[in-house]
GULOPA-216258 format. One record per atom (N, C-alpha, C): x, y, z; residue number from 0; chain. Coordinates in steps of 0.1 Angstrom, whole numbers, plus 5000, padded with zeros to 4 digits. Atoms other than C-alpha are relative to their C-alpha. Example, Ala and Ser with C-alpha at 12.3 -4.5 7.8 and 13.67 -1.06 7.14 Angstrom:
NODE      u      v      w     i   ch
NODE   5009   4988   5000     0    A
NODE   5123   4955   5078     0    A
NODE   5009   5012   5000     0    A
NODE   4991   4989   5000     1    A
NODE   5137   4989   5071     1    A
NODE   4992   5011   5008     1    A
***
This chain:
NODE      u      v      w     i   ch
NODE   5002   5016   4996     0    A
NODE   2526   7824   0827     0    A
NODE   4998   4999   5013     0    A
NODE   5003   5003   4986     1    A
NODE   2514   7810   0856     1    A
NODE   5011   4993   5009     1    A
NODE   4991   5009   4991     2    A
NODE   2533   7798   0886     2    A
NODE   4994   4990   5007     2    A
NODE   5005   5011   4994     3    A
NODE   2532   7766   0902     3    A
NODE   5008   4998   5015     3    A
NODE   4993   5002   4988     4    A
NODE   2540   7759   0939     4    A
NODE   5000   4985   5002     4    A
NODE   4999   5015   4996     5    A
NODE   2554   7725   0948     5    A
NODE   5005   4998   5013     5    A
NODE   4997   5001   4986     6    A
NODE   2558   7712   0982     6    A
NODE   5006   4986   5003     6    A
NODE   4993   5011   4999     7    A
NODE   2584   7683   0984     7    A
NODE   5000   4997   5015     7    A
NODE   5004   5005   4984     8    A
NODE   2580   7661   1017     8    A
NODE   5013   5000   5006     8    A
NODE   4988   5002   4993     9    A
NODE   2618   7658   1022     9    A
NODE   5010   5005   4991     9    A
NODE   4990   4998   5010    10    A
NODE   2652   7667   1009    10    A
NODE   5002   4993   4988    10    A
NODE   4997   5008   5012    11    A
NODE   2654   7638   0985    11    A
NODE   4991   5005   4990    11    A
NODE   5010   4996   5008    12    A
NODE   2622   7649   0969    12    A
NODE   5005   5012   4994    12    A
NODE   4995   4987   5005    13    A
NODE   2635   7685   0966    13    A
NODE   5012   4998   4993    13    A
NODE   4989   5001   5008    14    A
NODE   2668   7674   0952    14    A
NODE   4997   4995   4986    14    A
NODE   5005   5007   5012    15    A
NODE   2649   7652   0926    15    A
NODE   4994   5012   4990    15    A
NODE   5010   4989   5007    16    A
NODE   2626   7683   0917    16    A
NODE   5012   5009   4993    16    A
NODE   4990   4991   5004    17    A
NODE   2657   7706   0913    17    A
NODE   5008   4993   4987    17    A
NODE   4993   5006   5011    18    A
NODE   2675   7681   0889    18    A
NODE   4992   4998   4989    18    A
NODE   5009   5002   5010    19    A
NODE   2644   7675   0870    19    A
NODE   4999   5016   4992    19    A
NODE   5001   4985   5004    20    A
NODE   2640   7715   0865    20    A
NODE   5012   5004   4993    20    A
NODE   4987   4998   5006    21    A
NODE   2676   7718   0857    21    A
NODE   5003   4995   4985    21    A
NODE   4999   5008   5013    22    A
NODE   2675   7691   0830    22    A
NODE   4991   5007   4988    22    A
NODE   5007   4994   5010    23    A
NODE   2646   7707   0813    23    A
NODE   5002   5016   4999    23    A
NODE   4996   4985   5000    24    A
NODE   2659   7743   0818    24    A
NODE   4989   5007   5003    24    A
NODE   5015   4991   4995    25    A
NODE   2627   7754   0838    25    A
NODE   5007   5005   5012    25    A
NODE   4994   4990   4989    26    A
NODE   2638   7783   0859    26    A
NODE   4991   4998   5013    26    A
NODE   5006   5002   4987    27    A
NODE   2629   7778   0896    27    A
NODE   5009   5009   5011    27    A
NODE   4995   4994   4990    28    A
NODE   2637   7794   0928    28    A
NODE   4993   4993   5012    28    A
NODE   5004   5006   4988    29    A
NODE   2636   7780   0963    29    A
NODE   5000   5011   5011    29    A
NODE   5003   4990   4990    30    A
NODE   2619   7799   0990    30    A
NODE   5002   4993   5014    30    A
NODE   4999   5008   4988    31    A
NODE   2632   7790   1024    31    A
NODE   4994   5008   5011    31    A
NODE   5008   4993   4988    32    A
NODE   2605   7811   1043    32    A
NODE   4995   4988   5007    32    A
NODE   5007   5009   4990    33    A
NODE   2590   7794   1074    33    A
NODE   4988   5005   5005    33    A
NODE   5011   4992   4993    34    A
NODE   2556   7801   1090    34    A
NODE   5003   5003   5014    34    A
NODE   4998   4999   4987    35    A
NODE   2573   7800   1123    35    A
NODE   5012   5013   5003    35    A
NODE   4991   4989   4997    36    A
NODE   2590   7829   1140    36    A
NODE   5014   4996   5003    36    A
NODE   4988   5002   4998    37    A
NODE   2626   7829   1140    37    A
NODE   5007   4997   5013    37    A
NODE   4996   5001   4986    38    A
NODE   2634   7833   1176    38    A
NODE   4994   4989   5006    38    A
NODE   5008   5013   4995    39    A
NODE   2607   7806   1185    39    A
NODE   5010   4989   4995    39    A
NODE   4994   5012   5006    40    A
NODE   2624   7781   1162    40    A
NODE   5013   4998   5008    40    A
NODE   4985   5000   4993    41    A
NODE   2661   7791   1177    41    A
NODE   4995   4994   5015    41    A
NODE   5001   5003   4986    42    A
NODE   2646   7787   1213    42    A
NODE   4996   4984   5000    42    A
NODE   5003   5014   5000    43    A
NODE   2631   7752   1204    43    A
NODE   5013   4991   4997    43    A
NODE   4988   5005   5004    44    A
NODE   2663   7742   1188    44    A
NODE   5011   5000   5012    44    A
NODE   4992   4999   4989    45    A
NODE   2682   7753   1218    45    A
NODE   4996   4990   5012    45    A
NODE   5004   5009   4990    46    A
NODE   2661   7734   1240    46    A
NODE   5002   4986   4999    46    A
NODE   4995   5014   5004    47    A
NODE   2666   7702   1222    47    A
NODE   5014   4998   5002    47    A
NODE   4987   5002   4996    48    A
NODE   2701   7707   1224    48    A
NODE   5005   4998   5014    48    A
NODE   4998   5001   4985    49    A
NODE   2700   7712   1261    49    A
NODE   4997   4985   5006    49    A
NODE   5004   5013   4995    50    A
NODE   2680   7679   1265    50    A
NODE   5010   4989   4996    50    A
NODE   4989   5009   5003    51    A
NODE   2706   7659   1245    51    A
NODE   5012   5000   5007    51    A
NODE   4988   5001   4993    52    A
NODE   2734   7673   1266    52    A
NODE   4997   4998   5015    52    A
NODE   5005   5005   4986    53    A
NODE   2715   7662   1298    53    A
NODE   4997   5013   5009    53    A
NODE   5003   4989   4990    54    A
NODE   2706   7698   1310    54    A
NODE   4986   5003   5002    54    A
NODE   5015   4998   4999    55    A
NODE   2668   7693   1310    55    A
NODE   4997   4993   5016    55    A
NODE   5004   5006   4986    56    A
NODE   2648   7683   1342    56    A
NODE   4988   4993   4997    56    A
NODE   5011   5011   5003    57    A
NODE   2626   7654   1343    57    A
NODE   4988   5004   5012    57    A
NODE   5011   4999   4989    58    A
NODE   2591   7659   1362    58    A
NODE   4988   4991   4997    58    A
NODE   5010   5010   5003    59    A
NODE   2563   7636   1368    59    A
NODE   4988   5006   4995    59    A
NODE   5012   4995   5007    60    A
NODE   2529   7640   1352    60    A
NODE   4993   5007   5012    60    A
NODE   5008   4995   4989    61    A
NODE   2516   7649   1387    61    A
NODE   5005   5014   5001    61    A
NODE   4995   4989   4999    62    A
NODE   2541   7676   1391    62    A
NODE   4998   5010   4987    62    A
NODE   5004   4992   5013    63    A
NODE   2534   7689   1355    63    A
NODE   4986   5006   5003    63    A
NODE   5012   4996   4997    64    A
NODE   2497   7690   1365    64    A
NODE   5000   5012   5008    64    A
NODE   5001   4990   4989    65    A
NODE   2503   7710   1396    65    A
NODE   5007   5014   4997    65    A
NODE   4994   4987   5004    66    A
NODE   2521   7738   1376    66    A
NODE   4987   5009   4996    66    A
NODE   5015   4991   5004    67    A
NODE   2483   7750   1364    67    A
NODE   4993   5002   5012    67    A
NODE   5008   4997   4990    68    A
NODE   2472   7751   1398    68    A
NODE   5003   5011   5009    68    A
***
């Protein structure tokens, strides 16, 4: 039998699809793979958390541009 890959846009769509498959007794599995490196994702999440806690530093666009000179 062929396999079908479905890409729900959000959690609501995912839940609806799961309910549909269960209702019609369609076997399915959820693959939680991500194309991103786990360490990179954790670093970004930590940075967002730091910003929410006020641990970030604001720089002007001029200061930012000077970083590359």
